N, C-alpha and C positions, 0 to 999 in steps of 0.2 A: 180525483175525477173519475167518475164511474165509468168503467169499460176501458180505461186506460190500461196497457201491459207495462207494469214496472219491472218485468223480469228481464235481466240482461244476461246472455250467455257468457260464462268465463271460458269454459271449454265445452266438450262433448258431453259431459257428465254433471256439471254443476252450473246453475243460474243463480243470479244474485238479485235481490230486491233492493237490500239497504245495506249502507256501510257506515261506519262511525267516522269520527273527525279525522282520524289516523289513516283512513282509507281501507281499514279491516272489515271484512264481511260481518254483517250482524244477523241477516236474514237471508239463507239460500234454501234452495231446493235442488233435489236430484232424483232422477227417475230409476236409478239402479242401486244395487246393493254395495257399491263402491263408495264407501264413506271415507272421507278424508281422514288421515291420520299422520300425526307427527309432521305436519307441514304448516308453513306460515301463511298469514293472510286471513285468518278467521279470528274475529274479537272473542275474548273470554266471554261466555255466555251466548255465543252465538247460535241460533235456533236454526236447525237442519230439518227439513221436512222431506221424506221420502214419498214422492207423488205416486209411486206404484203401489206399497204396501201400507201408506197411511201412518207409518211409524215417525215418531218425532224424538229429535237428539238435542243436546245441547253440549257446548264446548267447555269443559271443565279444566282443560290444559291452558295453554297460553297463546296469545297472538303470533308468537314464533314457533310454537310447536303445539298444534291443536289436538285434543283428546275427546271425541265425541262420545257420549254414554247416552242410552235411550231415557227420555222422560216418559214416554209411551211407546212402547213397541208393539204393534198390531200383527200378532202371528197366531191368527184364529182366535182373537180375543184375548190372548195373553198379554200381561204385562211383565216384561223381562227387565231386571236391573243388572248391573255389572257387579263384580265381584266386590264385598264390602260395602256397598251402597245400601240403602234401607228406605222402605216407606214409613214415613212418620205422620201418624194421626194425631192431632193436638197441637199444643204450642212447640215453638222451636228451641224451647229453652232445655237445658240438661236435667231438668226435673223429671224423672221417670214416673211421677204419680200424675202427671198432666200429659202423658202421651201414651200411645199405642205404636209399636214398631214391628214391621216386619221385615227381617233381614237374611241375607245369606252371609255369615261370618267366615269368609274363607280364610283370613289370616289368622285368627285365634283358635277356632273350634273346629272349622271344616264343615259345618252344618248351617241349615236353615232355621232361624229363631224367630218365633212370635211371642213378643212380651207385652204385657200390661202391668205397669209398674214392676217393682221388685221388692225383695224381702225387707231391706233397709227403707225404702222410699215407697211405701204402697200406695194404691189410690185410696181416697178416703171418702166415704158416703156423705152425701149433703145432709142436712138436717131434714128429717121427714121426707125420705125419698119414695115412699110409697109403701104398699103393702107385700110388694114381691119384687125383688132385685134379682136379675140373673147377670152374672159376669158373661156368660157365652149361652146362646140359645140356638139349636139346630132343630128344625121341625121338618120330618119327611112323611109325606103321606102317600101310601101306596092304594090308588084308587081306580087304577087302568083295567083292574080284573086279571084274568090269567095272562101269564107271560113269563119271559125268561129272565126271572129275578131270583137266583137261589138264595143269595146272602144279601140282606139289608141290615147295614149296620150303620148307626148314627154317629158314632165316633170310633176311630180305630187308631191306635198307637202300637208301635212294635218296635222293640229293642232287640236287635240280633247280635249276638258275639260270635266272632269267627276268628280264625287265624290262630295265633299262639294264645290269645286272649290276654288278660291280666288277673294274676292272682289275688290282687287287692281289689277288684272291681265288684260293686254291688250293682247289678242290673235290674231295674224297675221299669215295668211297661207302663204302670200308670199311678201316680202317688197322691191321691187327694188328701187333703189335710184341713181340718178345721180347729180352730183356736178359739177359746174364752179367755181373753186377757184380763179384762176387767168388766165389771158391771154384771148384769143379769142376762139370762137367755132362757126361753122356755124349753126349748129343745135344740140339741146339737148332734149332727151326724157326721162322722167323717166321711162315709160314702152311704147313700141311700138309692139304691136300683129300685125303679117302680114299674111294674108290668100289670097291666089291666087288660081284660076281655070282655067285649061288649058283641051282642048278637050270637048267632048260633053257627058262626064258622068253626069246622072241625079244626083242631090243632093236636098234631101228633105229641109233642112234648112242650111243655110251659113251665118255666123257671124264672123266679124273680131274681135269683142269682145263681149262676152257673159257673163254676171254677173247673178247669181242666188240668190236670198234673200229667203229663205223658212223659216217662223216663225212657221210652223207646226200648231198643234191643241191645245197647252197648253196655257192657259192665262197667262201673265206675264206683269210686268211694265217695261217700257223703255222710257228714256228721248227722244230719236228719233231712228227711223229705217229708213234707205235709203237703196233702191236697188242699187243705184249709189250716190256717194256724192263727190263733188269737194271742196277742200279747197283751197281759193284764200288769199295769204298773202303777206306782204311786202310793204313798204311805197316809193318804187323807183319810179321815174318817167320814164315811158318808152316811148320812141320816136318810134311810129309806133301804129299798132293796137294790142290791148290787150283784149282777151275774155275769159269769164270764160268757156265757151263750144263753139266749133265751129264746122261745118260740112261744108266741101268744097268738091264740086262736079266738078271733072275734065272734060275738054271739050271733052274727047272721051266716056262720059257716054251717051248713047242713050236711055235707058229704065226706067230710075229711076221713080218710082211711086210718092214718096215723099220725100222731105228732112228730115222730122219729120215725123213719125207715131206713134199714141198712140192707142193701141187696149185693150179694156176693154171686157173680156169674160163675156158671158151671166151667171148671178147669182153672180157675183162679186159687192162688194160694195164699189164704190170710190166716195168720196165726191167732189173733184175737179180733171177735167183732168189737168189744169195747175193753180197753186196758186203762188201769188207773195206777197212778204212782205218785210218790209224794206224802205231804202230810195233810190230814184232814180231820175235822171234827167229827163227820159222819161220811163214810164212803158212799152209802146210798140212803136218801130220805124219801120216803114215799108219803106225800101229805094228802093224797086223793083217798077218798073212802070206797071207791069202786074200781073196777077193772083190774088193777094192779093188786091191791089188797081187798080181797072178797071177804065180807062179814057176813056169816050165816051158817046154814046147815052144813054138817058134814061129819066124819067119823069121830072126830072130836068135838063132841057137842059142847065142851067146856071151853074150846079154843076162842081166843079173842078176835082173831081174824085169820086169813089164809093168803099166801101168795100162790096165785094160779099160773101154772105152766102148762102150755099146750105143745105136745110132740106129735105131729101128725094128727090123727084123729082122736088122740087119747088126752085126757085133762088130768093134770095132777094138782093137788093141793097140799100146799106145804103149811101145817098149822103153825099159829103163832100163839104163846101162852104169856101171861103177865109174868114179870120176873118174880122169883121167889128168893128171899134172903135165906 
């Protein structure tokens, strides 16, 4: 019957609309934050609505001892879950490959976790899923003009170690990994940062990849410290070019100052700009016919080529001659 008030006051805090066959409340509302707890009279699965905040709760306890947890808690648009509860998108089976879960895992790890499949049971692409598939997409556009936005970070993860720490701990801020387990792939990148500039807006600094290693001022012992470190492993014979690090300059580039620039600020103490160690077939191989090795006139007219070294305004040419047995 439209317009009829089904709500009956139980006390000054609770009003009930429906009860089950046993007389336990199945739908109630209250205007205050005094949510019932550990009391009898509320059916398992009872829905409670806070008419002041708009939050919705359900009884996960029993009819003899209720325990209301938020299904939707409206606290400025936030959705709040109790400890060890989780939001699950997808099927309700235990198959991790069919679910996306967001959980605060208080009991085991003590941290919040966002999971899309797992290592032993990953999500699997459908046949012909399209030309581009993205597991996560974040698009942020700054178009409002000048304003107070000093840092704009698309994705930010931080791992901090404090207190006594753990001597066996390996702390990793972010660990992207790409595997080719079987079949063919045109290109595979473990990580591929991409930066692009369009228009004439001024930029003070622009880097496709910028890593910072700050050892601060405290003295400590370390086996090695590297601002950048590439590990090369595997005994496979690779057909084609295989480089530990490669800088490739495309034909449309017209104003590149250097392929590799090492800048040391005044006051810094650096023992070597470039240091090599270990076993090599060649320590330095110059394949270019210009700039690094200059072939042309000089004091030694019979020289095959020269290594040009500039010190200040002075230019020095080191001649190279064919080996003589």
